[in-house]
N, C-alpha and C positions, 0 to 999 in steps of 0.2 A: 619167230611163226605163225603164222592168222586161222585163227579157229572165228568158225562160224556154227558150235554147239548148243549156241545162248537159244538159235531158232527155234528151235524142238524141242519137246518135251512132252512125253508119257508118262502115263498113272496109272496103269493097267488092275491098280488096287483098285481106282473109281467101281464102284459101285453103277453108273452109266458107261460104262468103255467097250465100247463106244457107243459114246451118243447116236452117231447116228449112219447110215447106211451104203459102200458104194467105195472106200476105201479099202485099200488093200492093207490089215492091220498094223505091216510094218511100215507103212507112211502116216498114220494117223500122229496129228499134233494136238497134242494137249492146252501146246500152250496162252491160244486164248479162248479158253473154254465159255466165258460169255465175247460174243463179237463187238472188239470197241467201234465196230463201224453200223450197230444199231442205229446211233439215233440220226445217222446220214440218212435217213427213212430210203427213198427212191430213189438215192443214186452209192450206194454203198460197192452195188455193183454184185451180188451176192442172189443166192437162187432162192429167194422170198416167194410167201403166197399174200395178196390185204387182201383180211376177207374187216370189207368195211373199215374201219380206223384202226385197226390190229393190222402189224405188221406178228405173218407166221415165220418162222425163222428153224420152222423146224425140217426143214427137207435142204438145208444152207448144209453147203460144205465143205466151203467160199475156206471158213479161219483152219480148218483143220486141210487140211489138202497140202499137197506141198507147195512151196514155192506163194504160203498162204504167210509167211512172216512182213517179205518182200513188197505184196503185195501194199498186207495191213499199217506197215510203216512209209508206203505211198500216199496214203491219203491219209495218214494223223496229222494235219497241219487242216484240216479241215477240220477233223475232228473237236482237237481246241477250239478251234475257233469257232465253232456254233455252241463250245459250253462255255464260252465268256458267253455269248450272246443266251443265257440265261439270267 
């Protein structure tokens, strides 16, 4: 039996839940509470705002929306590659 339950997690006891608006509560995924794609800067694919050198992700729902696990995992090799550049 193949399951994909590992792709979704909710923490309704979190004092910030839900931390972003625009996603139905039953679909809100807390698995990537801190987005692992942040370090990709302009190439993350999310809906961020640039304020000078600061990347503001407070309006981005990409890591919390349906399908977020598959999208993030498709870009994780780039995250690992860039992490080794530091």
